[in-house]
C-alpha positions in Angstrom: 89.0 172.2 36.9 85.2 172.8 36.7 82.6 170.9 38.6 79.6 169.4 36.8 77.0 172.1 36.7 74.0 169.8 36.7 72.0 169.1 39.8 70.5 171.5 42.4 70.1 175.1 41.5 72.5 177.8 42.8 71.2 179.7 45.8 74.2 182.1 45.9 76.9 182.9 43.4 79.5 185.6 42.7 80.4 186.6 39.1 83.7 188.2 38.3 84.0 189.7 41.8 87.1 191.8 42.7 87.9 193.6 45.9 90.6 196.3 46.2 91.9 197.9 49.4 93.9 200.8 48.1 96.8 199.4 46.1 96.1 195.8 47.4 93.9 193.6 45.2 92.5 191.0 47.6 90.1 189.3 45.1 90.4 189.3 41.3 87.7 187.9 39.0 86.3 185.4 41.4 83.5 183.1 40.1 81.9 180.9 42.8 78.5 179.2 43.2 76.8 177.6 46.2 74.1 175.1 45.4 70.8 174.5 47.2 71.3 172.3 50.3 75.0 171.9 49.7 78.1 172.2 51.9 80.8 173.9 49.8 84.3 173.7 51.2 86.6 176.7 50.5 90.3 176.3 51.1 93.3 178.5 50.5 96.4 179.9 52.2 96.2 182.9 54.6 95.9 186.0 52.5 94.2 184.2 49.6 91.0 186.2 50.0 88.7 183.7 51.7 87.6 186.0 54.6 87.3 188.9 52.2 84.9 186.9 50.0 82.8 185.9 53.1 82.6 189.5 54.2 81.3 190.6 50.8 78.7 187.8 50.9 77.6 188.8 54.4 77.3 192.6 53.6 80.3 193.6 55.8 82.2 194.8 52.7 81.1 195.6 49.2 82.8 194.3 46.1 84.9 196.7 43.9 83.6 195.1 40.7 81.4 192.1 39.8 78.1 191.0 41.2 76.5 188.8 43.8 73.5 186.7 42.8 70.9 185.4 45.2 68.5 182.8 43.8 69.4 184.0 40.3 68.7 187.7 41.1 71.5 190.3 41.5 71.7 191.8 45.0 73.8 194.5 46.7 74.1 194.1 50.5 75.0 197.5 51.9 75.4 196.1 55.4 75.2 193.0 57.5 71.6 193.6 58.3 70.6 193.6 54.7 72.3 190.2 54.1 70.7 188.8 57.3 67.3 190.0 56.1 67.9 188.1 52.8 68.6 184.9 54.8 72.4 184.9 55.0 74.3 184.6 58.3 78.0 184.4 59.1 80.1 183.0 61.9 83.6 184.5 62.0 86.7 182.7 63.3 86.9 185.2 66.2 83.2 184.5 67.0 82.4 188.1 68.1 81.0 186.9 71.4 80.7 189.3 74.4 82.6 187.8 77.3 80.8 189.8 79.9 77.4 188.5 78.9 75.7 185.1 79.6 75.0 182.4 77.1 71.4 183.5 76.8 72.4 187.1 76.3 74.9 186.2 73.6 72.3 184.1 71.7 69.9 187.1 71.7 72.6 189.7 71.1 71.1 192.4 68.8 67.6 190.9 69.1 66.9 191.1 72.9 63.5 190.6 74.3 61.9 193.6 76.0 58.7 194.3 77.9 56.7 197.4 78.6 57.1 201.1 77.6 60.4 201.3 79.4 61.7 198.4 77.3 62.9 196.3 80.3 64.9 193.2 79.3 63.0 190.0 79.9 65.9 187.8 81.1 63.9 184.8 82.2 62.2 184.5 78.8 65.5 184.8 77.0 67.1 182.1 79.2 64.1 179.8 78.6 64.0 180.3 74.8 67.8 180.0 74.5 67.8 176.8 76.5 65.0 175.3 74.3 66.7 176.4 71.1 70.1 174.9 72.0 68.3 171.7 72.9 66.7 171.5 69.5 70.0 171.9 67.9 71.3 169.0 69.9 74.1 170.9 71.6 75.1 169.0 74.7 77.5 169.6 77.5 76.6 173.3 78.0 76.2 174.9 81.4 73.2 176.9 82.5 72.1 179.9 80.5 73.3 182.4 83.1 76.9 181.3 82.6 79.3 183.9 81.2 80.6 182.8 77.8 84.1 183.8 79.0 84.0 180.6 81.1 83.3 178.3 78.3 85.6 176.0 76.3 86.4 176.8 72.7 83.9 174.3 71.4 81.2 175.6 73.6 81.8 179.1 72.5 81.7 178.1 68.9 78.4 176.3 69.5 77.0 179.5 71.0 78.2 181.6 68.0 76.5 179.1 65.7 73.3 179.1 67.7 73.2 182.9 67.6 73.5 182.8 63.8 71.0 180.0 63.4 68.3 181.6 65.6 67.2 183.8 62.7 66.7 180.6 60.7 69.0 181.5 57.8 68.9 179.6 54.5 72.6 180.3 53.8 75.3 180.0 56.4 78.9 181.2 56.0 81.4 179.6 58.4 85.0 181.0 58.7 87.2 178.3 60.4 84.5 177.0 62.8 86.8 174.3 64.3 90.0 176.3 64.7 91.9 175.4 67.9 89.4 172.8 69.0 90.0 169.4 70.5 88.7 166.2 68.7 85.5 165.9 70.7 84.5 169.5 70.3 85.4 169.4 66.6 83.2 166.3 66.1 80.3 168.1 67.7 80.5 171.1 65.4 81.0 168.9 62.3 77.9 166.9 63.3 75.9 170.1 63.7 77.0 171.3 60.3 75.9 168.0 58.7 72.5 168.1 60.4 71.9 171.7 59.3 72.3 170.5 55.7 70.5 167.2 56.0 67.6 168.2 58.4 67.1 171.9 57.8 68.4 172.1 54.2 70.7 175.0 55.0 73.3 175.8 52.3 76.7 176.3 53.8 80.0 177.8 52.6 82.6 176.3 54.9 86.1 177.8 55.1 88.6 175.4 56.8 92.4 174.8 56.8 91.9 171.2 57.9 91.3 169.4 54.6 90.5 166.1 56.3 87.7 167.7 58.3 86.4 169.4 55.3 86.2 166.2 53.3 84.2 164.7 56.1 81.3 167.1 55.6 81.6 168.9 52.3 79.9 168.0 49.0 82.3 170.0 46.9 85.6 171.8 47.3 87.0 175.1 45.9 90.5 176.3 46.2 91.0 180.1 46.3 94.6 181.1 45.3 95.8 184.7 44.6 92.3 186.0 44.6 90.9 183.5 42.1 89.1 180.1 42.3 91.7 177.6 41.0 89.9 174.3 41.7 86.3 173.2 41.8 85.5 169.5 42.3 83.0 167.2 43.9 84.3 165.6 47.1 83.4 162.1 45.8 85.7 162.8 42.8 88.8 163.9 44.7 90.8 162.9 47.8 92.9 164.3 50.6 96.0 163.4 48.7 95.0 165.3 45.6 93.9 168.4 47.5 97.1 168.4 49.6 99.3 168.0 46.5 97.4 170.7 44.7 97.9 173.1 47.6 101.6 172.2 47.8 102.1 172.7 44.1 100.4 176.1 44.2 102.7 177.1 47.1 105.7 176.1 45.1 104.6 178.1 42.1 103.9 181.2 44.3 107.4 180.9 45.9 109.0 180.5 42.5 107.3 183.7 41.3 108.4 185.6 44.4 112.0 184.4 44.3 112.6 184.2 40.6 113.9 180.6 41.0 112.8 177.8 38.7 110.0 175.7 40.1 112.3 172.9 41.1 114.5 175.3 43.1 111.5 176.6 45.0 110.6 173.2 46.4 
């Protein structure tokens, strides 16, 4: 199924992308586009290639074949720094926070503030700037900026990971399972932040999530990635939780039938 291509221009797209790891083909002929100011939900089973695709878009991996287009121009991100310089940030499911560092130090990780020829860390300035930035994002219920992130809840840690990604003011944000293992209150806070990033700051977001109900709350459009290909592309307003769930179940049945050699009915 193909979504209506009218409307806002694409800010990011991949054309016929494949990715091979030795004998394993993780992605095969993927075509995907993210529109300006849109939240695109990406769903698919474990091993379907979602994280691999995000790593290509963020410069962590390079595609084996195909091309990445940014604002209509072909780009090749040789590393994460190159993608970040182009305005793309990613937040992984494992967050990549440093437990032995404070909230402020994690927000500024990789872009620390220094002073003088000896490059002395300016902790007070980092704490002040981090506190002000988190406040502007509307992130509540956080302890002081000197608190180690190891002592934070899952939702608080995710908020810090998001804040670190947003500090560079990206125009495109890639989110890999940002609400995994969170309680309802923490999940609501993260989903609200995602909405506000789109509505108030016009950030375009590619949002990977296994929770289809959560995804439908915030996404404008949904893609299904199955066996390394996009199998479904539809506006949220034109689909439903029931349709998406049935689609995923049907795809699982087909995959099981192929693996077992049983007819489709026998694989249910």
